[in-house]
N, CA, C and O atoms as a GROMACS GRO file, in nm:
protein
  536
    1MET      N    1  -1.500   0.146   1.291
    1MET     CA    2  -1.384   0.226   1.260
    1MET      C    3  -1.346   0.212   1.113
    1MET      O    4  -1.316   0.313   1.048
    2LEU      N    5  -1.347   0.090   1.057
    2LEU     CA    6  -1.305   0.072   0.919
    2LEU      C    7  -1.408   0.128   0.822
    2LEU      O    8  -1.528   0.110   0.838
    3GLY      N    9  -1.356   0.196   0.722
    3GLY     CA   10  -1.438   0.243   0.611
    3GLY      C   11  -1.423   0.146   0.495
    3GLY      O   12  -1.402   0.026   0.514
    4ARG      N   13  -1.434   0.200   0.377
    4ARG     CA   14  -1.428   0.114   0.258
    4ARG      C   15  -1.286   0.068   0.227
    4ARG      O   16  -1.188   0.127   0.273
    5LEU      N   17  -1.278  -0.037   0.149
    5LEU     CA   18  -1.149  -0.085   0.100
    5LEU      C   19  -1.099   0.018  -0.001
    5LEU      O   20  -1.167   0.045  -0.100
    6ASN      N   21  -0.983   0.075   0.024
    6ASN     CA   22  -0.929   0.176  -0.067
    6ASN      C   23  -0.852   0.110  -0.181
    6ASN      O   24  -0.873   0.144  -0.298
    7HIS      N   25  -0.764   0.015  -0.148
    7HIS     CA   26  -0.690  -0.056  -0.252
    7HIS      C   27  -0.624  -0.182  -0.197
    7HIS      O   28  -0.608  -0.199  -0.076
    8VAL      N   29  -0.586  -0.268  -0.290
    8VAL     CA   30  -0.504  -0.385  -0.261
    8VAL      C   31  -0.373  -0.360  -0.334
    8VAL      O   32  -0.373  -0.328  -0.453
    9ALA      N   33  -0.261  -0.374  -0.264
    9ALA     CA   34  -0.130  -0.344  -0.322
    9ALA      C   35  -0.056  -0.472  -0.359
    9ALA      O   36  -0.051  -0.568  -0.282
   10ILE      N   37   0.002  -0.470  -0.479
   10ILE     CA   38   0.078  -0.582  -0.530
   10ILE      C   39   0.219  -0.533  -0.562
   10ILE      O   40   0.237  -0.442  -0.643
   11ALA      N   41   0.318  -0.593  -0.499
   11ALA     CA   42   0.457  -0.560  -0.528
   11ALA      C   43   0.496  -0.629  -0.658
   11ALA      O   44   0.464  -0.746  -0.679
   12VAL      N   45   0.565  -0.556  -0.745
   12VAL     CA   46   0.606  -0.610  -0.874
   12VAL      C   47   0.753  -0.579  -0.898
   12VAL      O   48   0.803  -0.476  -0.853
   13PRO      N   49   0.824  -0.668  -0.968
   13PRO     CA   50   0.965  -0.642  -0.995
   13PRO      C   51   0.986  -0.541  -1.108
   13PRO      O   52   1.092  -0.479  -1.115
   14ASP      N   53   0.886  -0.523  -1.196
   14ASP     CA   54   0.898  -0.432  -1.310
   14ASP      C   55   0.764  -0.361  -1.328
   14ASP      O   56   0.670  -0.417  -1.384
   15LEU      N   57   0.757  -0.237  -1.281
   15LEU     CA   58   0.632  -0.162  -1.283
   15LEU      C   59   0.582  -0.136  -1.425
   15LEU      O   60   0.462  -0.146  -1.452
   16GLU      N   61   0.672  -0.105  -1.514
   16GLU     CA   62   0.632  -0.079  -1.653
   16GLU      C   63   0.571  -0.203  -1.717
   16GLU      O   64   0.467  -0.194  -1.783
   17ALA      N   65   0.633  -0.318  -1.698
   17ALA     CA   66   0.581  -0.443  -1.755
   17ALA      C   67   0.447  -0.481  -1.692
   17ALA      O   68   0.355  -0.523  -1.762
   18ALA      N   69   0.436  -0.465  -1.560
   18ALA     CA   70   0.310  -0.499  -1.493
   18ALA      C   71   0.198  -0.407  -1.538
   18ALA      O   72   0.086  -0.452  -1.559
   19SER      N   73   0.228  -0.277  -1.552
   19SER     CA   74   0.127  -0.182  -1.599
   19SER      C   75   0.080  -0.218  -1.738
   19SER      O   76  -0.040  -0.216  -1.766
   20ALA      N   77   0.174  -0.251  -1.826
   20ALA     CA   78   0.138  -0.290  -1.963
   20ALA      C   79   0.052  -0.416  -1.963
   20ALA      O   80  -0.043  -0.426  -2.041
   21GLN      N   81   0.084  -0.509  -1.878
   21GLN     CA   82   0.006  -0.633  -1.869
   21GLN      C   83  -0.139  -0.602  -1.829
   21GLN      O   84  -0.232  -0.656  -1.888
   22TYR      N   85  -0.158  -0.517  -1.729
   22TYR     CA   86  -0.293  -0.481  -1.688
   22TYR      C   87  -0.367  -0.407  -1.798
   22TYR      O   88  -0.487  -0.428  -1.819
   23ARG      N   89  -0.296  -0.319  -1.870
   23ARG     CA   90  -0.359  -0.242  -1.978
   23ARG      C   91  -0.398  -0.333  -2.094
   23ARG      O   92  -0.513  -0.329  -2.140
   24THR      N   93  -0.304  -0.415  -2.142
   24THR     CA   94  -0.328  -0.492  -2.264
   24THR      C   95  -0.406  -0.620  -2.239
   24THR      O   96  -0.500  -0.651  -2.313
   25MET      N   97  -0.369  -0.694  -2.138
   25MET     CA   98  -0.435  -0.823  -2.115
   25MET      C   99  -0.570  -0.808  -2.048
   25MET      O  100  -0.664  -0.882  -2.078
   26LEU      N  101  -0.582  -0.712  -1.956
   26LEU     CA  102  -0.704  -0.696  -1.880
   26LEU      C  103  -0.786  -0.574  -1.921
   26LEU      O  104  -0.897  -0.554  -1.871
   27GLY      N  105  -0.732  -0.492  -2.011
   27GLY     CA  106  -0.804  -0.375  -2.057
   27GLY      C  107  -0.827  -0.271  -1.950
   27GLY      O  108  -0.927  -0.199  -1.954
   28ALA      N  109  -0.737  -0.261  -1.854
   28ALA     CA  110  -0.755  -0.173  -1.739
   28ALA      C  111  -0.703  -0.033  -1.766
   28ALA      O  112  -0.613  -0.012  -1.848
   29ASP      N  113  -0.763   0.063  -1.696
   29ASP     CA  114  -0.715   0.201  -1.693
   29ASP      C  115  -0.609   0.207  -1.582
   29ASP      O  116  -0.638   0.180  -1.466
   30VAL      N  117  -0.486   0.243  -1.620
   30VAL     CA  118  -0.374   0.247  -1.526
   30VAL      C  119  -0.320   0.390  -1.523
   30VAL      O  120  -0.295   0.450  -1.627
   31THR      N  121  -0.301   0.442  -1.402
   31THR     CA  122  -0.249   0.578  -1.386
   31THR      C  123  -0.101   0.584  -1.424
   31THR      O  124  -0.036   0.482  -1.442
   32GLU      N  125  -0.051   0.705  -1.436
   32GLU     CA  126   0.092   0.727  -1.460
   32GLU      C  127   0.170   0.694  -1.332
   32GLU      O  128   0.117   0.707  -1.222
   33PRO      N  129   0.296   0.651  -1.346
   33PRO     CA  130   0.378   0.622  -1.228
   33PRO      C  131   0.397   0.745  -1.140
   33PRO      O  132   0.410   0.858  -1.188
   34GLN      N  133   0.397   0.721  -1.010
   34GLN     CA  134   0.416   0.826  -0.910
   34GLN      C  135   0.526   0.780  -0.814
   34GLN      O  136   0.510   0.679  -0.746
   35ALA      N  137   0.635   0.854  -0.808
   35ALA     CA  138   0.744   0.822  -0.716
   35ALA      C  139   0.710   0.875  -0.578
   35ALA      O  140   0.670   0.990  -0.562
   36LEU      N  141   0.727   0.790  -0.478
   36LEU     CA  142   0.704   0.828  -0.338
   36LEU      C  143   0.832   0.799  -0.259
   36LEU      O  144   0.840   0.698  -0.190
   37PRO      N  145   0.932   0.887  -0.269
   37PRO     CA  146   1.061   0.861  -0.204
   37PRO      C  147   1.050   0.838  -0.055
   37PRO      O  148   1.126   0.758   0.000
   38GLU      N  149   0.957   0.907   0.013
   38GLU     CA  150   0.946   0.890   0.159
   38GLU      C  151   0.897   0.751   0.197
   38GLU      O  152   0.912   0.709   0.312
   39HIS      N  153   0.837   0.679   0.101
   39HIS     CA  154   0.793   0.541   0.125
   39HIS      C  155   0.883   0.439   0.054
   39HIS      O  156   0.867   0.319   0.073
   40GLY      N  157   0.976   0.487  -0.028
   40GLY     CA  158   1.069   0.398  -0.099
   40GLY      C  159   1.004   0.319  -0.210
   40GLY      O  160   1.046   0.206  -0.238
   41VAL      N  161   0.902   0.376  -0.275
   41VAL     CA  162   0.831   0.304  -0.382
   41VAL      C  163   0.793   0.398  -0.496
   41VAL      O  164   0.784   0.519  -0.479
   42THR      N  165   0.770   0.338  -0.611
   42THR     CA  166   0.703   0.402  -0.722
   42THR      C  167   0.576   0.323  -0.744
   42THR      O  168   0.578   0.200  -0.743
   43VAL      N  169   0.463   0.393  -0.763
   43VAL     CA  170   0.333   0.326  -0.770
   43VAL      C  171   0.255   0.370  -0.893
   43VAL      O  172   0.276   0.478  -0.948
   44VAL      N  173   0.165   0.282  -0.935
   44VAL     CA  174   0.056   0.315  -1.028
   44VAL      C  175  -0.069   0.256  -0.967
   44VAL      O  176  -0.063   0.164  -0.885
   45PHE      N  177  -0.183   0.310  -1.008
   45PHE     CA  178  -0.310   0.254  -0.963
   45PHE      C  179  -0.388   0.203  -1.083
   45PHE      O  180  -0.404   0.271  -1.184
   46VAL      N  181  -0.436   0.080  -1.069
   46VAL     CA  182  -0.524   0.020  -1.167
   46VAL      C  183  -0.666   0.049  -1.119
   46VAL      O  184  -0.705   0.008  -1.010
   47MET      N  185  -0.741   0.120  -1.202
   47MET     CA  186  -0.874   0.162  -1.161
   47MET      C  187  -0.976   0.054  -1.197
   47MET      O  188  -0.987   0.012  -1.313
   48VAL      N  189  -1.050   0.009  -1.097
   48VAL     CA  190  -1.160  -0.086  -1.118
   48VAL      C  191  -1.285  -0.025  -1.055
   48VAL      O  192  -1.274   0.063  -0.970
   49PRO      N  193  -1.404  -0.072  -1.095
   49PRO     CA  194  -1.526  -0.004  -1.050
   49PRO      C  195  -1.545   0.009  -0.899
   49PRO      O  196  -1.599   0.109  -0.854
   50ASN      N  197  -1.501  -0.088  -0.821
   50ASN     CA  198  -1.531  -0.086  -0.679
   50ASN      C  199  -1.412  -0.054  -0.588
   50ASN      O  200  -1.430  -0.040  -0.467
   51THR      N  201  -1.291  -0.042  -0.645
   51THR     CA  202  -1.172  -0.009  -0.566
   51THR      C  203  -1.056   0.019  -0.660
   51THR      O  204  -1.078   0.049  -0.777
   52LYS      N  205  -0.935   0.009  -0.610
   52LYS     CA  206  -0.815   0.025  -0.692
   52LYS      C  207  -0.718  -0.089  -0.658
   52LYS      O  208  -0.721  -0.147  -0.550
   53ILE      N  209  -0.633  -0.119  -0.755
   53ILE     CA  210  -0.521  -0.210  -0.732
   53ILE      C  211  -0.396  -0.123  -0.744
   53ILE      O  212  -0.377  -0.056  -0.846
   54GLU      N  213  -0.313  -0.125  -0.643
   54GLU     CA  214  -0.188  -0.049  -0.646
   54GLU      C  215  -0.075  -0.145  -0.684
   54GLU      O  216  -0.055  -0.247  -0.619
   55LEU      N  217  -0.003  -0.111  -0.789
   55LEU     CA  218   0.117  -0.186  -0.826
   55LEU      C  219   0.235  -0.102  -0.779
   55LEU      O  220   0.240   0.018  -0.807
   56LEU      N  221   0.329  -0.163  -0.707
   56LEU     CA  222   0.441  -0.088  -0.655
   56LEU      C  223   0.572  -0.160  -0.676
   56LEU      O  224   0.580  -0.283  -0.666
   57GLU      N  225   0.675  -0.081  -0.706
   57GLU     CA  226   0.811  -0.134  -0.722
   57GLU      C  227   0.906  -0.054  -0.634
   57GLU      O  228   0.874   0.058  -0.596
   58PRO      N  229   1.020  -0.112  -0.602
   58PRO     CA  230   1.116  -0.042  -0.516
   58PRO      C  231   1.167   0.088  -0.578
   58PRO      O  232   1.181   0.099  -0.699
   59LEU      N  233   1.192   0.186  -0.492
   59LEU     CA  234   1.252   0.312  -0.532
   59LEU      C  235   1.365   0.340  -0.434
   59LEU      O  236   1.341   0.366  -0.316
   60GLY      N  237   1.487   0.336  -0.482
   60GLY     CA  238   1.602   0.366  -0.398
   60GLY      C  239   1.645   0.249  -0.312
   60GLY      O  240   1.574   0.150  -0.295
   61GLU      N  241   1.765   0.264  -0.259
   61GLU     CA  242   1.820   0.160  -0.172
   61GLU      C  243   1.745   0.160  -0.039
   61GLU      O  244   1.706   0.265   0.011
   62GLY      N  245   1.727   0.044   0.016
   62GLY     CA  246   1.659   0.032   0.145
   62GLY      C  247   1.508   0.033   0.134
   62GLY      O  248   1.438   0.041   0.235
   63SER      N  249   1.456   0.024   0.012
   63SER     CA  250   1.311   0.019  -0.005
   63SER      C  251   1.255  -0.105   0.062
   63SER      O  252   1.310  -0.214   0.046
   64PRO      N  253   1.145  -0.092   0.138
   64PRO     CA  254   1.084  -0.211   0.199
   64PRO      C  255   1.032  -0.309   0.094
   64PRO      O  256   1.018  -0.428   0.122
   65ILE      N  257   1.003  -0.260  -0.025
   65ILE     CA  258   0.955  -0.348  -0.132
   65ILE      C  259   1.068  -0.435  -0.185
   65ILE      O  260   1.045  -0.548  -0.227
   66ALA      N  261   1.192  -0.383  -0.183
   66ALA     CA  262   1.306  -0.462  -0.228
   66ALA      C  263   1.322  -0.588  -0.143
   66ALA      O  264   1.347  -0.696  -0.195
   67ALA      N  265   1.306  -0.573  -0.013
   67ALA     CA  266   1.316  -0.689   0.077
   67ALA      C  267   1.203  -0.788   0.048
   67ALA      O  268   1.225  -0.909   0.048
   68PHE      N  269   1.083  -0.737   0.025
   68PHE     CA  270   0.969  -0.823  -0.008
   68PHE      C  271   0.997  -0.900  -0.137
   68PHE      O  272   0.974  -1.020  -0.144
   69LEU      N  273   1.047  -0.829  -0.241
   69LEU     CA  274   1.074  -0.895  -0.369
   69LEU      C  275   1.191  -0.992  -0.362
   69LEU      O  276   1.197  -1.086  -0.441
   70ALA      N  277   1.284  -0.971  -0.269
   70ALA     CA  278   1.394  -1.066  -0.251
   70ALA      C  279   1.339  -1.202  -0.207
   70ALA      O  280   1.392  -1.306  -0.244
   71LYS      N  281   1.232  -1.198  -0.127
   71LYS     CA  282   1.167  -1.322  -0.081
   71LYS      C  283   1.065  -1.374  -0.181
   71LYS      O  284   1.034  -1.493  -0.182
   72ASN      N  285   1.012  -1.284  -0.264
   72ASN     CA  286   0.907  -1.318  -0.361
   72ASN      C  287   0.945  -1.256  -0.496
   72ASN      O  288   0.887  -1.155  -0.536
   73PRO      N  289   1.041  -1.316  -0.568
   73PRO     CA  290   1.099  -1.252  -0.687
   73PRO      C  291   0.999  -1.217  -0.797
   73PRO      O  292   1.021  -1.121  -0.871
   74SER      N  293   0.890  -1.291  -0.810
   74SER     CA  294   0.792  -1.257  -0.913
   74SER      C  295   0.685  -1.162  -0.863
   74SER      O  296   0.593  -1.127  -0.937
   75GLY      N  297   0.696  -1.120  -0.737
   75GLY     CA  298   0.600  -1.026  -0.681
   75GLY      C  299   0.491  -1.096  -0.602
   75GLY      O  300   0.497  -1.217  -0.579
   76GLY      N  301   0.391  -1.019  -0.561
   76GLY     CA  302   0.280  -1.075  -0.487
   76GLY      C  303   0.207  -0.969  -0.406
   76GLY      O  304   0.248  -0.853  -0.403
   77MET      N  305   0.098  -1.010  -0.342
   77MET     CA  306   0.020  -0.917  -0.263
   77MET      C  307   0.105  -0.864  -0.148
   77MET      O  308   0.166  -0.941  -0.074
   78HIS      N  309   0.108  -0.733  -0.134
   78HIS     CA  310   0.190  -0.670  -0.032
   78HIS      C  311   0.109  -0.620   0.087
   78HIS      O  312   0.145  -0.646   0.202
   79HIS      N  313  -0.002  -0.550   0.061
   79HIS     CA  314  -0.084  -0.499   0.171
   79HIS      C  315  -0.226  -0.468   0.124
   79HIS      O  316  -0.256  -0.465   0.005
   80VAL      N  317  -0.312  -0.447   0.222
   80VAL     CA  318  -0.451  -0.407   0.199
   80VAL      C  319  -0.469  -0.272   0.268
   80VAL      O  320  -0.426  -0.253   0.381
   81CYS      N  321  -0.534  -0.178   0.198
   81CYS     CA  322  -0.554  -0.044   0.254
   81CYS      C  323  -0.702  -0.019   0.280
   81CYS      O  324  -0.785  -0.034   0.190
   82TYR      N  325  -0.732   0.018   0.404
   82TYR     CA  326  -0.869   0.053   0.444
   82TYR      C  327  -0.874   0.201   0.478
   82TYR      O  328  -0.777   0.258   0.528
   83GLU      N  329  -0.988   0.261   0.451
   83GLU     CA  330  -1.009   0.400   0.488
   83GLU      C  331  -1.061   0.410   0.631
   83GLU      O  332  -1.136   0.324   0.677
   84VAL      N  333  -1.020   0.515   0.700
   84VAL     CA  334  -1.072   0.548   0.833
   84VAL      C  335  -1.106   0.697   0.834
   84VAL      O  336  -1.044   0.776   0.762
   85ASP      N  337  -1.203   0.735   0.916
   85ASP     CA  338  -1.242   0.876   0.923
   85ASP      C  339  -1.137   0.962   0.993
   85ASP      O  340  -1.112   1.076   0.951
   86ASP      N  341  -1.077   0.909   1.098
   86ASP     CA  342  -0.981   0.985   1.178
   86ASP      C  343  -0.862   0.896   1.207
   86ASP      O  344  -0.869   0.807   1.292
   87ILE      N  345  -0.753   0.920   1.136
   87ILE     CA  346  -0.638   0.830   1.146
   87ILE      C  347  -0.573   0.833   1.285
   87ILE      O  348  -0.523   0.730   1.331
   88LEU      N  349  -0.572   0.948   1.350
   88LEU     CA  350  -0.512   0.955   1.483
   88LEU      C  351  -0.597   0.881   1.586
   88LEU      O  352  -0.543   0.811   1.672
   89ALA      N  353  -0.728   0.894   1.577
   89ALA     CA  354  -0.817   0.820   1.667
   89ALA      C  355  -0.804   0.670   1.641
   89ALA      O  356  -0.803   0.591   1.735
   90ALA      N  357  -0.794   0.631   1.514
   90ALA     CA  358  -0.777   0.489   1.480
   90ALA      C  359  -0.646   0.437   1.536
   90ALA      O  360  -0.642   0.328   1.593
   91ARG      N  361  -0.538   0.514   1.519
   91ARG     CA  362  -0.407   0.474   1.571
   91ARG      C  363  -0.412   0.455   1.722
   91ARG      O  364  -0.365   0.354   1.775
   92ASP      N  365  -0.469   0.551   1.791
   92ASP     CA  366  -0.474   0.544   1.937
   92ASP      C  367  -0.557   0.424   1.984
   92ASP      O  368  -0.520   0.356   2.079
   93HIS      N  369  -0.670   0.400   1.917
   93HIS     CA  370  -0.754   0.286   1.952
   93HIS      C  371  -0.679   0.155   1.929
   93HIS      O  372  -0.680   0.066   2.015
   94LEU      N  373  -0.614   0.143   1.815
   94LEU     CA  374  -0.540   0.020   1.783
   94LEU      C  375  -0.425  -0.004   1.881
   94LEU      O  376  -0.403  -0.117   1.924
   95LYS      N  377  -0.353   0.100   1.916
   95LYS     CA  378  -0.244   0.086   2.013
   95LYS      C  379  -0.299   0.041   2.148
   95LYS      O  380  -0.239  -0.045   2.214
   96ASN      N  381  -0.411   0.097   2.189
   96ASN     CA  382  -0.474   0.056   2.315
   96ASN      C  383  -0.518  -0.089   2.311
   96ASN      O  384  -0.524  -0.155   2.415
   97GLU      N  385  -0.549  -0.139   2.192
   97GLU     CA  386  -0.590  -0.279   2.176
   97GLU      C  387  -0.470  -0.373   2.160
   97GLU      O  388  -0.487  -0.494   2.150
   98GLY      N  389  -0.348  -0.316   2.156
   98GLY     CA  390  -0.228  -0.398   2.147
   98GLY      C  391  -0.170  -0.413   2.009
   98GLY      O  392  -0.074  -0.488   1.991
   99ALA      N  393  -0.226  -0.345   1.908
   99ALA     CA  394  -0.171  -0.353   1.773
   99ALA      C  395  -0.045  -0.269   1.764
   99ALA      O  396  -0.031  -0.167   1.831
  100ARG      N  397   0.047  -0.313   1.679
  100ARG     CA  398   0.172  -0.240   1.657
  100ARG      C  399   0.161  -0.155   1.531
  100ARG      O  400   0.130  -0.205   1.423
  101VAL      N  401   0.186  -0.026   1.548
  101VAL     CA  402   0.192   0.066   1.435
  101VAL      C  403   0.338   0.072   1.392
  101VAL      O  404   0.427   0.092   1.474
  102LEU      N  405   0.362   0.055   1.262
  102LEU     CA  406   0.499   0.054   1.212
  102LEU      C  407   0.557   0.195   1.206
  102LEU      O  408   0.483   0.294   1.202
  103GLY      N  409   0.690   0.202   1.205
  103GLY     CA  410   0.758   0.331   1.201
  103GLY      C  411   0.750   0.400   1.335
  103GLY      O  412   0.748   0.336   1.440
  104ASP      N  413   0.746   0.532   1.331
  104ASP     CA  414   0.742   0.610   1.455
  104ASP      C  415   0.600   0.633   1.506
  104ASP      O  416   0.581   0.700   1.607
  105GLY      N  417   0.501   0.577   1.437
  105GLY     CA  418   0.363   0.590   1.482
  105GLY      C  419   0.294   0.716   1.434
  105GLY      O  420   0.175   0.735   1.459
  106GLU      N  421   0.368   0.802   1.366
  106GLU     CA  422   0.308   0.924   1.312
  106GLU      C  423   0.270   0.902   1.166
  106GLU      O  424   0.348   0.844   1.090
  107PRO      N  425   0.152   0.948   1.126
  107PRO     CA  426   0.111   0.932   0.986
  107PRO      C  427   0.207   1.002   0.890
  107PRO      O  428   0.264   1.106   0.921
  108LYS      N  429   0.222   0.941   0.772
  108LYS     CA  430   0.296   1.002   0.662
  108LYS      C  431   0.195   1.029   0.551
  108LYS      O  432   0.086   0.971   0.551
  109ILE      N  433   0.230   1.114   0.459
  109ILE     CA  434   0.142   1.142   0.347
  109ILE      C  435   0.163   1.032   0.242
  109ILE      O  436   0.275   1.004   0.202
  110GLY      N  437   0.053   0.971   0.200
  110GLY     CA  438   0.057   0.862   0.104
  110GLY      C  439   0.035   0.907  -0.039
  110GLY      O  440   0.037   1.027  -0.068
  111ALA      N  441   0.013   0.812  -0.128
  111ALA     CA  442  -0.001   0.837  -0.271
  111ALA      C  443  -0.121   0.922  -0.306
  111ALA      O  444  -0.123   0.986  -0.411
  112HIS      N  445  -0.221   0.924  -0.220
  112HIS     CA  446  -0.341   1.005  -0.247
  112HIS      C  447  -0.338   1.138  -0.173
  112HIS      O  448  -0.440   1.206  -0.158
  113ASN      N  449  -0.217   1.176  -0.126
  113ASN     CA  450  -0.198   1.301  -0.050
  113ASN      C  451  -0.281   1.306   0.077
  113ASN      O  452  -0.327   1.413   0.118
  114LYS      N  453  -0.300   1.191   0.138
  114LYS     CA  454  -0.374   1.180   0.264
  114LYS      C  455  -0.285   1.107   0.365
  114LYS      O  456  -0.198   1.030   0.325
  115PRO      N  457  -0.306   1.129   0.494
  115PRO     CA  458  -0.226   1.061   0.595
  115PRO      C  459  -0.249   0.910   0.596
  115PRO      O  460  -0.362   0.862   0.584
  116VAL      N  461  -0.139   0.836   0.609
  116VAL     CA  462  -0.145   0.690   0.614
  116VAL      C  463  -0.059   0.637   0.728
  116VAL      O  464   0.036   0.701   0.772
  117LEU      N  465  -0.096   0.519   0.776
  117LEU     CA  466  -0.019   0.442   0.875
  117LEU      C  467  -0.021   0.296   0.832
  117LEU      O  468  -0.112   0.252   0.762
  118PHE      N  469   0.081   0.221   0.875
  118PHE     CA  470   0.084   0.077   0.850
  118PHE      C  471   0.083   0.002   0.982
  118PHE      O  472   0.144   0.045   1.080
  119LEU      N  473   0.013  -0.110   0.983
  119LEU     CA  474   0.001  -0.195   1.102
  119LEU      C  475   0.076  -0.326   1.080
  119LEU      O  476   0.073  -0.381   0.970
  120HIS      N  477   0.141  -0.374   1.182
  120HIS     CA  478   0.225  -0.493   1.172
  120HIS      C  479   0.145  -0.614   1.127
  120HIS      O  480   0.040  -0.643   1.183
  121PRO      N  481   0.195  -0.687   1.026
  121PRO     CA  482   0.122  -0.804   0.975
  121PRO      C  483   0.103  -0.916   1.078
  121PRO      O  484   0.007  -0.992   1.070
  122LYS      N  485   0.194  -0.926   1.174
  122LYS     CA  486   0.178  -1.032   1.274
  122LYS      C  487   0.057  -1.008   1.364
  122LYS      O  488   0.009  -1.101   1.430
  123ASP      N  489   0.007  -0.885   1.366
  123ASP     CA  490  -0.112  -0.855   1.446
  123ASP      C  491  -0.241  -0.875   1.368
  123ASP      O  492  -0.350  -0.869   1.425
  124PHE      N  493  -0.230  -0.900   1.235
  124PHE     CA  494  -0.348  -0.910   1.150
  124PHE      C  495  -0.338  -1.029   1.055
  124PHE      O  496  -0.349  -1.014   0.933
  125ASN      N  497  -0.318  -1.145   1.113
  125ASN     CA  498  -0.321  -1.271   1.039
  125ASN      C  499  -0.225  -1.276   0.921
  125ASN      O  500  -0.256  -1.332   0.817
  126GLY      N  501  -0.108  -1.216   0.940
  126GLY     CA  502  -0.006  -1.220   0.836
  126GLY      C  503  -0.024  -1.119   0.724
  126GLY      O  504   0.046  -1.126   0.623
  127THR      N  505  -0.117  -1.025   0.739
  127THR     CA  506  -0.143  -0.926   0.634
  127THR      C  507  -0.101  -0.787   0.681
  127THR      O  508  -0.145  -0.741   0.786
  128LEU      N  509  -0.017  -0.722   0.602
  128LEU     CA  510   0.020  -0.584   0.629
  128LEU      C  511  -0.103  -0.498   0.599
  128LEU      O  512  -0.162  -0.507   0.491
  129ILE      N  513  -0.140  -0.415   0.694
  129ILE     CA  514  -0.259  -0.328   0.681
  129ILE      C  515  -0.214  -0.184   0.673
  129ILE      O  516  -0.134  -0.138   0.754
  130GLU      N  517  -0.266  -0.113   0.573
  130GLU     CA  518  -0.246   0.031   0.563
  130GLU      C  519  -0.380   0.097   0.597
  130GLU      O  520  -0.485   0.053   0.552
  131LEU      N  521  -0.374   0.201   0.677
  131LEU     CA  522  -0.491   0.283   0.704
  131LEU      C  523  -0.470   0.417   0.638
  131LEU      O  524  -0.363   0.477   0.649
  132GLU      N  525  -0.574   0.465   0.569
  132GLU     CA  526  -0.567   0.595   0.503
  132GLU      C  527  -0.685   0.680   0.551
  132GLU      O  528  -0.799   0.635   0.552
  133GLN      N  529  -0.654   0.801   0.591
  133GLN     CA  530  -0.764   0.889   0.635
  133GLN      C  531  -0.849   0.926   0.514
  133GLN      O  532  -0.798   0.971   0.411
  134ALA      N  533  -0.979   0.906   0.528
  134ALA     CA  534  -1.071   0.932   0.415
  134ALA      C  535  -1.095   1.081   0.400
  134ALA      O  536  -1.169   1.123   0.311
   0.00000   0.00000   0.00000
């Protein structure tokens, strides 16, 4: 069911500063910020040869990233995103296996304009999993 690793997401308290750090210290190509109000985040992607690193900061009140940063003020790894061929089939299979899909269980459109779902970290060794339809 799992396809390739799409990205690793890192929550940051200051997206502009983190982007500059990746650009100047690591010489990385970093995309322009993209606001995703339906997810409560603003994101950039750090492009690396074999995947992407997503840097995300809170957008608006009630952002899930704000709660994460309250517990981890300097930021940290937030989630891992894997590609799947059919997100609805993946969701149904995972639910049948006892995994919890976060939210209402319906895919939302993510940063790459593709359907995404999140899986509860308690079901995956403490790691929040994002699935993105390839």
